[in-house]
C-alpha positions, 0 to 999 in steps of 0.5 A: 828541438821538440816541444816537450823541450820547450815546454820545460824550459819556458815555465821556471822562467814564467814563475820567477817573473810572477814571483819577482813582480808585485801582484796588483792586489799589493799594489792596491793595498799599499795605495789604500793605506797610503791614502788612508794614511794621508786622510787621516793625517791631513783631513779626518784627524783635524777635523775631529779634532777640530770638532772636539775643540769645538765641542770642548771650548763652546761648552767652556765659554758657555760655562763661564761667559755664556751667551745671552739673549736681550729684549730691547725696549726702546722709545723716547725716554730722554725726551718725554716725561710721559714715559719717565714711569715706564722707563723706571719700571723697566729699568728696575725689572728683575729678570733673573728668572728669565731664560730660554734653553738655558740661556739668560735672558736681560732687558736693555733700554734705548732711547730713539728720541721719538725721531723716525729717523733714529728709530730706523737707525736704531731698528737697523742695528738691533736687527743684526744683533747676535743677541736680540730676542724680542723688542717692545716698543717705538712707543709712538706709532710714526717711530713704530711704523719706521721700525717695524719693517727692519725687525720683521724682515729679519732672518728669523724675524724679531717678535715685537710688543707694542705697547701704547701704539694705536695707529691701525695700519702700522704693521707692514703690509702683508704678502699674502692672507695667510702670513701673520707677523709675530706681534702682539698689541697690548692697545685697541686701534685707532678705528675702535678709539675714533667709534668710541669718541664718536659714539660718545658725542653722538649720545650726548646730542652732537651734531656738528664737529670740528677736527683737530690734527696735530702736526707737530708730533707722531704725524701718522697716529694724528693723521689716521686718527683724525681721518678715521674720525671725519669717516665716522661723523660726516654722515646723514646725522653729524657733519663736520664743518672744519679741520685744522691744525692747532698751529693753524689759527682761525679767527672767531669771525670764522668759527662762531656761525658755524655753531660748532658743538663738539671737536675732536683733538687728534694728537699730543698733549703740548698741541692741545693745551696750546689749541684750548689756550687759543679757544679760552683766548677768544673767549670761544664756549659752548663746544665739548672737547674730546682729546685723543689717547696721546693727551692722557698723560700728567704733565698735561694735568701739571702744565694747566693753569686754573680751570682751563681743562674743567670739563674736557673729556679724554679717551684711553685704553685704560679706565681712569683709576687704573691710569691715575695709579700707575700711569703708563707704567701699566703698559710696562708691567703688562709687558713684562707679564707678557715676555715671562709667559712667552719664555715661559711657553717657548721654553716648555718644549724649546727643542721641538720649536726650534728644530722644526724652524731651524732646520737640520743645522739645528740639530748640530748646533745643539750637538756642539752646545752652540745656541743661536739667538735665531732659535730662540726667536723661532721658538718665541715665535712658535709661542705667540702662534700657540697662544693665539686665542688663549687667554693670558694673564697680564698685570692689569687683566686678562688678554686675547690675541688674534692671528694679526697680534690684535688684542680682541678684548680691549676697548677705549674708556672716556674720561673727564677732566674735574678738578685737574684730575681725570675721572671715568665717565660711566 
């Protein structure tokens, strides 16, 4: 057999094999089509359907039910007639125009009973709710100090407005000097109160002091304030000769030889009235009395009989004229004005503020029409930062806040009780 015959006979068989066997390209094409079909059927289709469904359902829910953000006002409203007017002011507030990024904002009031344990428990609940935008409270330094760490450790932090709290160290310690909490304080702190009370007494010729520290209520407040006053009054010119609790009876035989000319009381009005009645029963006279701002309440005047409070001095962040007209509801009015301005500032360009702090997932949530309270909190926190050092319009004067949330334009006033009324001392 020749080579030519071999070649001629072999070539037709080889071509037939190639024609009958599927090409590699064709196999790959069929595999790719099968993969795409499975991918579309089991992954891409459900994913797109789910996204579209989520988008439609979320927007329908928002249209008919909608999310709501809440400003929670927390304080001892159930047991404190001192704050009855505050409760009424918040309870009757018109929030119909309040919103942020198109989501309505409403006020809810909670009672912490003035108890530290209850305040901490309530703060723990509010910190994990999906509607908590901002908190106003807790109106007492002791309960506020328990609650603040829970609000400020939330992610993101829950902004807080403090109203009547004056204790300087009520905020948790900062991790570093550049850290600033989202907190605004309407009242000056107790460093200022102690200084104001001492300077007033000193200007009146005070030489010797007796300091009373209330151990029955709001003890964080009374202990710190008593410490600060004592720190200031123990000097070369003046001396503190006695420091006691109003529940600890001191006989006149102990007091008289000390020749005390001024008494500073740090605490609540019930303990203050108890102490004053003890002094009157002992016929102790000659010493002037200054009560701290926690005693500034109409309840003190209503509970007094005769002239037992005549000539007693009181310190307070508000002037007596404003307090006599508004009482503590002035704090509610200022808080409402401040929240309104925060919402306006945060709502002027919420997307940038929310995106900056909310990360890349914020853009996806916005595309899907999903509102998250954390994004709104970020906008409020951004607004607080922008408003540092900016003159804000409150119902009772303007306010300036520094980076630590302290109100840098506030001060304490001195009142005097005359004919059972609070009167400003020039």
